[in-house]
N, C-alpha and C positions, 0 to 999 in steps of 0.2 A: 504493499499500499504506499503510495506516495505521501511525503510529508504533508500535514495539513494543520499544524498547530497555528492558531490565530491569537495574536495578542489583542486582548479585550481591554477598554479603560475601566471596566467595572471593578472596583475593589473587591477583594475576597470576602470582607465582612458584610458589604452591601449585597454581594451575590447570595450569601447565606440567608440574609434576611428576606431577600426577593424569593429565594427557593422555599422558605418556610411560608410565605404568603401564598405562594402558588400551591403548596401542599394543602393549606386550609381550604383553598378553593376547590381542590380535588375532592376533599371530604364533603364539602357543601354540595357539589355536583352529584356525588354519590347518594346522599340522602334525598336530594330533589328528585333525581331519576328513579330512584327506589319507590319514592312516594307517588310519583306519576304512573309508574308501572302497576302499582297496587290499584290505583284509582281507575285505570282504564282495563285492567286485567290483561295486559299484553306488554311483556318486557321488550319485545322486538320493536313494537311501534313507539314505546317510550324512548328507546335508544335512538331511533331514527329521528324522532322529534328534536331531540337533544342535538344531535349532529347536524340536522337540517337547518335548525335555527341558527347555529353557529356558522354554517356555510353561508347563509343569507347575509349575516353580519359581515362576513369576510369578502363576500362579492361586492358589498358596498364599500369596503376598504379598498379593494383591489380597483374598483372604478375611480375612487377618489384619490388614490396615491400613485403618482407616476413611478415613484421609486419602487414600489411593489411589483408594478408590471415590468419594470426593467429587470427586477430580480429574477422574474419568471423567465425572461428571455436569456439572461445570463446563464441560468440553471440549464435551460434547454440546450444552449450551445455547448456547454461542458458536457452534457450527456451525449450529443451528436459526436463529438470528438473523441469520446471514450475517456476523458479526463475525469469524470465522476461516475460512480456506480449508480445506474438508474434504479436499482432495488431499494435504495434509500428513499425514494420518493413514494414507496408503499407503506411507509410507517403508520399512516392513517389506519390502515387495516388492523393493526395492533391497538389503536385507540378505540376502533369500533367495538373490538371484542372486550376491551376493559370496561367501556361504557354499558355494554349489554350485560356483563357480569354483575354491574351494580344492581340493576333491576332484578336480576335472578337470585342474588345472594344476600344483599344487605338486610332485606325483609326478614331473613331467617336467622342470621348471625349477628345483626347489630352493626353499626357503623365502626365501632372500635375494633372489634374482632376482626372484621373484614380488611380494615386498614393495617392491622398488625400482620395478618397473613400476607397481604399484599406487599408489605415492607420487607418482609423476610426474604421473599423472592427478589425484590428490587435491590437489597443489599448485596446479595450474591451476584446478581447480573452486573451491578455497577462496578463491583471490585474486579470481575472478569473483563469487562469491556475497557476498563482503565488499563489493565494489564496488557491487553492486546492492542491498545492504541487506537480502537475504533472511533472514539469521540474526537471533537475538534480540538481538545486540549492536548492531544497526543498521548504517547505511552506514560503511564504512571506506574513504577514498580510497587510490588507489595511490600509494605512496611508493617512493623509490628502494630503500629497504632491503627492503620487502615484494615489489617487483618482483624485485629482485636474488635474493632467497631462492627465490622460485618458479622463476627462470630456472635458478638453480644446481641445483635438484632435477631439472629436465629434463636438464641437463648430465650429472648423476650418472647418471641412467638410461641414457644413451648410453654413458658410460664403462664402465658395469658389463657392457655387451654386448661389449665388446672381448675377443677370444679365444673367443668363443662360435662354434658352427657358423654359417655365413653362408648357408645355405639359406633360402629364404622360408618353408618349412614350419617350421624351427627357431625363427624369430621369431614365427610366427603365435600360439602359445599366449599370449605376453606382451601381445598386443592386448587380450585379455579383461580382465586385471587393470587395465591402463592405462586402459581405457574405463570400467570400474566405478569407478575412483577419481573420476572426475568426478561420477558419480551418487551415490557415497557421501558426497561433500562436501555435496551437496543433502540427503541423508538426515539428516546431522548437523545441518545447519541447521534442518530441519524438526522433528527431535526436540527441538531446543532451544526452538523457538517453541511446541510442544505443552506442554513442561514448564512454560514461563512461564504459559500460560493455565490449566493444571491445577494449578499451584502444588506439583508434585512430580514428579521425574524418572521415577518408577515408572510412572506412566500412560502416558508416551511409550514406555518400554521394553516395557510389556505390549502396547500396539498394535503395536509392531514385530514381536513375536514372534507375535502372533494372526495378523496379515496374512501374515507370512513363512511360518508354518506352513501355512496354507491354500493359499498358492500352491505350496508344495513338494508338499503332498499331491496337488493336481491335476497337477503335473508328473510325479510318480511313477506315477499312475494312467494318464496318456496314454502315458508311456513303457512301462510294464508291459504294458498290454493293447491298445495300438494300434500303436506304433512297433516295439518289440521283445517280442513276447509269449512268447518262450521263451529263457531262463528268465524268468519274470515277476517274482519277488521272490527275495531271498537265503533259502536254506532253513535256514541257521544263522548265529549271530552269536558273535563273540569273547567271551570271559568277562572280559578285563582291564578293570578299572574305568576306568583312565586314558583309555581310548578313548572314553569317553562324557562327558567333562568339557567338551567344546566348547560345549554350551548354557550351562552355568553361566558360563563364560568370556565368552561373549556377553552375558548378563544384566548382568554387572559392567561391561564396557566401554561398553556402550550407555547405561547409566545415568550413567556418569562423563562421557561426551562431552555428555549433554544438560544436565549441570550446567556444565561448564567452558566450553561455547560461549558462555554469557551473559557471561562475564567477559573473554575475550580474542579472540572472533571466530572465524569458520570457518578461515582460513588460519593463523593462529598456533597454534590448537588442532590443526589437521591437522599441521602441521609439528612441533609439540611431540610429538605421538604417534609421529613418524618416529623419534625417538631410541630410544623403547622398542621399536618394531617391528624396526628394523634391528640393534640390539645383540642382542635376543633371537634374530633370524633367523640371524645369524652364529654365535651360540652353538649354536643348534639344528643348523645345517648342519655345524658342527664335531663336535659330540658324537653326533648321530645322521645321518650322511651319507645323502642321497638319491640318486637316479639322477644328479642334476646335481652335479658336483664343484665345491666352492668354490675360486674362483681369486683371483688378485691383483687383477684388474680389478674383481670384485664387491666386495671389500673396500675398494678405493679408491672405488668408487661410494658404499659405505656411508658412508665418512668424508665425502665431498662432501656427501651428503645431510644429515648431521648438521650440516655447516657451514651449509647452506642454512637449517636451522631456526634456527640462532644469528643469522644475518644478519637474517632476517625478524623476529626478536625484538627487534632494536634499536629503541629508542623514537625517535619523531621529535622532534628538538630544534629545528629551524628549518623551520617549515611552509613558508615562502616559497621556501626553497632546495630542499627535499626532495619537496614534493608534486607529483605529476605532473597535468597537466590530465586531467579526465574529462568524458565527454559527459553532458549533462543528459537 
């Protein structure tokens, strides 16, 4: 892979704050999409509404912003010449799967437990992608602090399960967000690479929503007319405006991630977003309880995951003592 490190003016401390804000918006989107899914009794349509509304916002931005249109042309030129992998433009398919999982799982597990399972996968994915140099910040070797932070995030996920029902079926819904965490780490790295080539994060965000909406429209059609033809689609929709802000939230946090990943890498950005995700998740589970009851173990898991983010953020001081050997 050709060198792709990009020097960003965003200070590391500000990038971490922005990542936390983006994480909080991810959690808000999850609760909103889950609520909409329950109200219309169709997770697929709820996810499509979320992505579709975000795409509409981005179409307006695309029409109003000359820089965003120029970024799309730059990206197209790089792909045509083979200077940029076209597969990175498909990152929106991962986002579509993530949004769909919110409607399918959060109503069962609660926001906090969903977030912890997701973050466990995100931590592992971020560690590996930084090691391989997939993101725009380039290759970041494994250090004791980075490895310790990722490991503690996994421990936090296990702790959060203490006291939960012990049947295999009860754990099964958490497999989906945990697995998606791995792929979302790649999505964030891919978006960062697209933003560097296009010279604007809005191009990456637009492609995410365009691809994601397309994937979800196909999924809705297959489910409605092939898998479950009756009832095909919801016959009515709720009137509360807050049930439709998921798309706007997604537009903001995807754009933020595309910016900050250039400064701090995939792992640190991912764990930085953990703080916002989990704090907001606990607040929402306390304020608006779901089927899952927030327990002590979940709160302990949240605190441990916040500690994992802090450990991974500790800068390297003695390279010879802290860097782990890596395969070439």
